[in-house]
C-alpha positions in Angstrom: 6.8 27.1 -21.6 3.8 28.5 -19.6 3.9 29.6 -16.1 1.9 26.7 -15.0 4.4 24.1 -16.7 7.4 25.8 -15.0 5.7 25.6 -11.4 5.2 21.8 -12.1 8.7 21.2 -12.9 10.2 23.2 -9.9 11.7 21.2 -7.2 10.8 22.5 -3.8 12.0 20.6 -0.8 9.4 18.3 0.7 11.3 15.8 2.6 12.6 16.7 6.2 15.5 15.7 8.2 13.9 12.9 10.1 12.5 11.6 6.8 15.7 11.7 5.2 17.7 9.9 7.8 15.0 7.0 7.9 15.4 6.8 4.0 19.0 6.4 4.3 18.9 3.8 7.1 16.4 1.8 5.1 18.4 2.1 2.0 21.6 0.9 3.9 19.8 -2.2 5.3 18.4 -3.3 2.0 22.2 -2.6 0.7 23.6 -4.8 3.4 21.0 -7.5 2.7 21.7 -7.4 -0.9 25.4 -7.4 -0.8 25.4 -10.3 1.9 23.2 -12.5 -0.4 20.1 -12.6 2.2 18.0 -11.0 -0.7 18.6 -12.3 -4.2 17.4 -12.4 -7.8 14.7 -10.1 -9.2 13.4 -9.1 -5.6 17.0 -8.2 -4.7 17.5 -6.0 -7.8 14.0 -4.1 -7.5 15.0 -3.4 -3.7 18.5 -2.5 -4.5 17.0 -0.1 -7.1 14.5 1.4 -4.7 17.4 1.8 -2.1 19.3 3.8 -4.8 15.9 5.9 -5.2 15.9 6.5 -1.4 19.4 7.7 -1.5 18.6 10.1 -4.3 15.5 11.6 -3.0 17.2 12.0 0.4 20.1 13.9 -1.3 18.1 16.3 -3.0 15.6 16.6 -0.3 12.8 16.2 -2.9 10.3 13.1 -3.3 8.1 13.2 -6.8 5.8 10.9 -5.0 5.5 13.2 -1.8 4.5 16.0 -4.5 2.0 14.0 -6.4 0.0 13.2 -3.2 0.7 16.7 -1.6 2.8 15.5 1.3 5.3 17.6 3.0 7.5 16.3 5.8 9.8 19.3 5.6 9.4 22.0 8.7 8.9 25.6 7.9 12.7 26.4 8.8 14.0 23.7 6.5 12.0 25.0 3.4 14.2 28.0 3.4 
């Protein structure tokens, strides 16, 4: 691979602490709504997959969508 390709594959933190907390809260709400039967069917499954993605991205502090649009909610201290 060339150096440009490696830079694209690098996962640098781009999710800050506040953003991570918000993602976990939203995922928890979706999970509770799904498992209590408030949201069901296809919409429920799609939202549950979305909640899992929110948890995963907050766990690794990296969001590919943020990278795509050049968004970074990580403070300078957190990037280290």
